[in-house]
C-alpha positions, 0 to 999 in steps of 0.5 A: 579421496577428493570426491569423498572430502567434497561429499563430506563438506557438502553434507556438513554444509547442508546441516548448517542453518541459513541465517535468513534474508533481510526483508524490507518494508514494502509500501505502495499507493497513497497514504491518506491521513484522517486530517487530509480527508477532513479537509474535503467538503461536498461541492469541491471540484475534482481538481481541488480534491486532487490538490489535497489528496494527490492523484488517485491510484485507480479510476473506475473504468465503468463509473468515472464518478468514482476514484480509488486511493489504495495503500498497502504496507507489508513489514518485513515479509509479514501480513499485508495491511490495506487502506482503501478510500473511495471518493464519489463525484457528481461530474466534477463535484465532490459528493462524499467518500468511504474510508477503510483506514489503518488504525495509525498512519505508518511512517513514510 
């Protein structure tokens, strides 16, 4: 009888809908607003650039004159939004950057 009751309880429990799991926002990398990038001028030293932007997320092992600032945001398990900025140097002097920014800077 107890086995039958346990089986009935398990079947009834299996029919209940699970309310779900709370999913957090996941932010990784460097958030770079347009205002920070606007402060960069050609001829700045690498250390001056790092003082404004912080340390890069990745360095190019093949070309030390490129630095990557990458940022990803995933809100509550949804789509992953990416932002990528590549800085180009000539030795220790900043030349230019290429940026693929998010439409709006996410909240910290």
